[in-house]
N, C-alpha and C positions, 0 to 999 in steps of 0.2 A: 646247145650244149652247156652246162653250167658248172664253174668251178666252185667245189665246197670246200669251205675253211673247215679246220679242226673243230668238231663239236656240232657243225650244222647237219640240218636234215633237209630233206626234200621229199614231196608226195611223189610216188610212183605211177605213172600211166599204166593201164591194165596191158598185160603181155608178159612173157617169159623174161626173167631177168639175167643178165651176165655180168659178172665181176671178173676182171682180169687184172693181174697184179704183175708189173715190170719192174725190173731194178737193173743196176749194173753188173751184178752177178746173180747166179741162180738162187731162187728161195723155193722153199717146200710150202705149199698151199693146203690148208685145210679149213672144215667148216664145224661149227658148233650149234646143234639145234636147240635152243633153250626155252625151257618151259617156264610157267608163270612164275615158280619159286625163285627164277634166277639161276637154277641148275639144268643140267640135261637130266634125262630119264633114265638113262642107262649108256653103256658104252656103242650101241647102236645108234645114238645120236653124234657120234664122232663121225664126221666123213674126212676121208684122206686117201692116200693112194693104195693103202690095202684094205680099205673098205669103202669103195667109190661111191654108193648110193645108198640114199635114204629116201622116203617118201617125199616128192617135190625137190630134192636136191641132189646134185651129181658133181662128184669131183672131176676137174680138169687139171693136168699139169700146169697151166697157165692161170687157173683161177678157180671158181664155182659157179654153176649154174643153178639158178632157182625158178620153179614153177609155182608160183604163188598158190595158184588153185588147188595144186597138189600137196601143199604142206600139211601136216596132220593138224587138227585144229588145237591141240593142245600145245604146239609150238609157238611161242609167241616172238621169237627173232631167230634169224640165222646169223651167226656170228663169223665173218671170212677171218683166218687170222694167215700170218706168214712168218716162218722160222728160218734162221740161216741154216744151209745144208753142209758147211764146211768147205764148200768149194771156191768161197771167195773171202771177204773180210770177215773178222771175228764179231763185229758190232753192226747193227744199222746204222750207227753215227757215222761209220767209215764206209758204208756201202755206197751210196749215191744213187741218184735216178729212180729212187721210188716213186712209184706212181699207181693208182688205182683207177681204172675206167670202167663205168657202169654202162651198160646198154639195155634198152627194154625193146624186145621186139626186134633185135638186130640193129636198132638205131642208136646212135651215141646219146646219152643222157646226161651223166655227170661225170666229172673227174675229181680226184682229191690226190694232192700230193704233200704227203706229211713232212713236216720240218721239226727241227729242234730235237733231233734224235741223237743220243750219245751211247750208252753201254749197252742198250737193249738187244737181246738177241731173239726175241720173239715179239710179234705186234698184233694187237686187234686192229684190223684193217677197217672195215666197214660193216654196218649191221644192216640186214635187211629185216624189218619188224613190222608187226601189226600195230595200228592204232585205231581201235574200234574196228570198223569195215574195211579200213584203210591199210594199205601197204606204203612204207616209206623206207628210206635210205638215210643212214646216218655216217658221216665221217667221223672215224673213232681216232685212231693214231696213237692209241694207248701202249706203251712198250713195256716189256718184262725183261729183267735182267737174268732170269733165271730159266730161259728157254720156254718152250713150249709145255714142259712139264708146270711152270706156274701158270700158264693161263688155263690148261686143262684141270688143275687141282682147284682152282677158283669157281670152276664149272661144274664141279663135281666128277671128274674123270680122271684116274690115274694112268699116267704114261710111262712105260719103261724107258729108261733113258742111261747111257753109260754112267755109272758111278764115278764122281771125281775122286781124286785122291784125298785120302781120308785127313791131310793136312790143309787142304783147301776149304774146308767148311768148319768154320768156328763152333765151338760148343754152344749150345743153347743155354741161356741164362736157367738158373736152378728155378725161377719163378715161371718158367714156360713163355715169358714174354717176347715179343717178336717187335723187330722195328723195320724201317722203311729201306734197309740195304738192298732188297731184291725188287724193290719197285711198289707198285699199287699192293695194298692188303685188302682182302675180303675178310671180314670179320665174321664170326658165329657169336650169337648169345654169349654173354659173360667173358667174350675174349678180349684180351688186352693187347694194344700196339702201342711201343714208344715211338713218339713223333721226332725221331733224329735218324740221321742219314749220316754213317762215317764219313768224314771229310767234308760234308757241307754245312753251310751255315745254319744257326738256329732259325726256326720259322719265326716269322715275324706277324703278317697278316693272312689269316685264313677265313674261309667261309664255310659254313655249315649249311649244305643245301638238302632240302627236306621234299621229297615227292610222294605223291599217292593218285590212283586212279580211282574213279567209281566202279565199284563191281558190276553195277548193271549200265549198260551203253545208255548215254543219254541222260543220266541221273547226275544232279549236281550233289557235290559232297563238300560242305562247308567246313573244313578242318583248320585248325589255327595251330602254327609251329611259334614255341617260346624257348627263351633261354633262363634258366633260373640259376643264379650266382649264389653258390654256397660258400662259407668261410671255414677256416680251419678247424673250428669248433663244431663244424657239421649244420649251422644254423644259416638259412637263407638271409641274404643281406641285400641283393637286387633282383630284378626280373625285367626282361625286356620281351614284350609281346605286342600284339596289333594295337592295342590303346595305349602304348609306350614304348616306342620304338629306338629308344637311345638310353645308353647308359654310360657312365664314367666319362662324360664330355665326348661321346662319340666313339671310346673303344669299343662298345658293342653297339650295331646297328641292325634293325630289322626291315626288311624288304618290303613290306606290306601285307595286306590280307589278300589271299588268293579265295574267292568265294566259291568256286565250282569244282576244282580239282582237275578240270580238263586241260589240255593242252601238254606240249612236250616238255622235257626238261624239268628242273626243280620247280614246284608250285611255290615253295617260300624260301628264303635265304636270310640267314645270320650270319653277318660279318663281324669278325673280332680281329682287333689288333693285339696280339699277345703282349707285345712290348709296352702297351700302354695300360695294361690291367695293373690296378693297385694289389698290393700284396694281401689283402684281404680277400680278394677272389681266388679262391683256392681250388674252385670247381666250377664249371658251367655244365648244368644239366638241360639237355634239349629235349622237350617233350612236344607231343602232338596231341590238341582237344579238339572234340566236336563239340562246337558252341551250340548247334541247334540241337543236340542229343541222337544223332544218327550214330550206330554202333560200327565199330570196326569190322564187324563181319560185312558191312556195307562197302568196304574199301579193299582194294587190291593193288599189289606192288606198292606197299609203301616201303621206302628207303630213307638213309640218310648217307650222305657222303661229305668228306672233308675235302677242301680244295685248297692249294696253297696259291694265294693270290698274286705273289710275285712271279710265279712261274706258269700259273692257270692250269698246273697239273693236278689230276685227281689222286687224292693220298690214300684214303681209306673209304670203303663202302660198306654198309651193312644194309642187307636186304631182309626186312621182316617177313619171314614166309609162312606164319601162322596168324591167327585172328582169334579175338575174343567180343563177346557182345558186350563191351565196355565203351566208355567214352572218352578215354584217355590212354595214351601210351608214353612212357619213358623210353626215348629211343637210344640215346646214347650219353656219354658224360666225357667231358674234357677236364682233366685234373692234373696239378701240379706233381713232378716227379724230380724233386731236386731242382736243378736249374731248367730243368725240361718239362714237356708236357707229354700225358699219355691219352689215348683214348681208349674207352671201353664201350663194347656194345652192351644194350640192357634188353631191349625189347620186352618191357614188363608193364602189362596193362592194369590201368586203374579205372577208378570211378570218378570221374571230373570234367566238367565242360569247360573249364577256365584255367588259365595257368595258375590261378589262386589256388584251386582246388589241388594241384599238384605239389604245392610248397613241401608239405609234410612227407609225402613219398620220396621227393626230391632229395630231401635230407637224409632219409632213411637209406638210399641207394648210396650216397656218398659216403656215410658213415660204415657201410658196408664193405666199402673198398679198402678201408685200412687194414 
């Protein structure tokens, strides 16, 4: 049996999989059957005590049972969640004793004990997911401060919960902009999040992770992630890409080129030290291009996610759910907002095989955010 650290994954042997969650006080277990677009297909893909079964997935008061061979082909992953049921501490940070045990065919396979939890009231525990023809398990440990409703909303389900007192929920800004107070944010196209959390220090070092998979099994897809720096006039002033991996004396650094798109996790990463960026860097536009001319219709599961490198926590995620027969896409923009930063999801396709071809479209996107 292996101990999985947060974020780690392991290939599962053949056989039925059981996930059991234990803690110092009772928790409610549920599972989400997530399709390729990162969302459930409907309410029937939410498995819990009042709806205990779906094809290949069965609720158990102590966890979830998964028969990979019986899971619908459209389901890419089964996400096991836990939420507090009111009979114990008010947060996972105060709960203690939290542990997830994964067994295959009745034999212990892996254990995951998440740490570093605080005000969270719901938790993504582990994912049982497909990778080509193989099934794997990933230790997640991502918490939500707004309960199971926060998790369900991110995956496309509406959960009825007792409404809080009116004074407990601050009014939303007139711009509709959200922030990080309720934990990780999942963005839709043209939605913006303020990268601040009440009472927390300003973000310093972040990483934009970009990932994708080939649409056809076994086919290599050579995509390139880049960051285009735009100034306050809406003009490109710098760019970081696989041929020029650093800017502003290392304040922006590129991880290097992934030539295939295969493998788990982020395919390419761009690290940004926000505290070291000069004033001219008003916005960073993150783009992905197909250097060899393959179209984005040959790509699936493209996403970008922002990670706080000081805590290793995923802050914001944008899953690109559509595609076009074009060779470039503007994924997202980090842009200054007073003394802080915002992130806007874009998902706008372009014709361009290199970062250079995206300078003009990137400038236009930034101008449009004003």
